[in-house]
C-alpha positions in Angstrom: 18.5 10.8 -3.3 16.4 8.7 -1.0 13.5 7.1 -2.2 11.0 8.9 0.7 11.6 12.6 2.0 10.4 10.8 5.5 10.0 7.5 7.0 7.9 7.2 10.0 8.1 3.9 12.3 5.8 3.0 14.5 6.8 0.5 17.3 3.8 -2.6 17.2 5.6 -4.7 19.7 3.4 -7.1 21.4 5.3 -8.8 25.1 3.6 -11.4 26.6 2.5 -11.7 30.4 1.1 -8.2 30.7 4.7 -6.5 30.1 4.9 -3.0 29.2 4.8 -2.6 25.4 3.5 0.1 22.6 0.4 -2.2 21.4 -0.6 -2.0 24.8 -1.1 1.3 24.4 -3.0 1.4 20.9 0.2 1.8 18.7 -1.4 -0.5 15.6 -4.6 1.7 15.5 -2.6 4.6 15.8 -0.7 3.6 12.7 -3.0 2.7 11.0 -4.7 5.8 11.5 -1.4 7.6 10.4 -1.3 6.4 7.4 -4.9 6.5 6.2 -4.0 10.4 7.2 -1.4 10.7 5.2 -2.9 9.2 2.4 -5.7 11.7 2.6 -3.2 14.4 2.4 -1.6 13.2 -0.4 1.8 13.1 0.8 2.3 9.1 0.7 4.7 7.6 -2.3 8.0 8.1 -3.9 9.6 11.6 -2.9 7.2 12.0 0.2 6.7 10.2 3.8 6.1 6.7 4.7 4.5 5.1 7.9 6.2 2.0 8.1 5.1 -0.8 11.0 8.5 -1.6 13.0 9.2 -4.3 15.8 10.5 -3.0 19.2 12.2 0.0 19.2 13.6 -0.3 22.9 11.4 2.5 24.6 8.7 0.8 25.9 8.5 2.6 29.0 8.2 6.1 27.1 5.6 4.4 24.9 3.8 4.3 22.6 6.9 5.4 20.4 7.7 6.5 17.0 10.5 8.1 15.3 10.7 10.0 12.2 13.8 9.8 9.8 16.0 11.1 8.3 15.5 13.9 11.5 15.9 11.1 14.0 13.1 12.4 16.1 11.8 10.2 18.8 7.5 10.8 20.2 5.6 9.5 22.1 1.5 10.0 21.3 -1.6 9.0 23.3 -4.3 9.9 20.7 -5.5 10.6 17.3 -5.0 14.0 18.0 -1.6 14.2 19.3 -0.8 11.6 15.9 -2.5 14.8 14.1 -0.4 17.7 15.7 2.8 15.7 14.6 1.7 15.2 11.4 0.7 18.7 10.8 3.7 20.4 12.9 6.6 18.0 11.4 6.0 16.1 8.7 3.8 18.6 6.7 5.2 21.8 8.6 9.0 20.8 9.5 8.9 21.7 12.9 9.0 19.2 15.5 6.1 18.8 18.3 8.1 19.6 21.9 5.8 18.3 24.2 5.5 15.0 22.6 9.2 14.4 22.1 11.0 11.7 24.0 
C-alpha cells in the first residue's frame, strides 16, 4: 500500500527570458492554496493526499499544469475556483473534472 492515496504535483517551473512557463501563470500561489485547502479539509497525511511541488512537467504551452497520481489525470487551471473544483470533484469525489483535463 502506498503511503499516500494520491499525490498532486504542481509544476512550478520558472523559465528565463519571458518564455512561457507555469510559474508565469500563478502556479506557486495556487499550489500553496491547494496545500492549505487540503489541510483545512483534513485530507493531508498518511493514507490521504499530498500536494507536491514539481519542476518542469514539459507541458508549458498547456499551463499552468498539475497531475494527480495514481490516476495520471493532467489538469490545467486558472484560479482558486478551478483548484477548488478539482479538489471537490476529483480528490474528494473521485470524479475527474473533464473541462480542465489536458
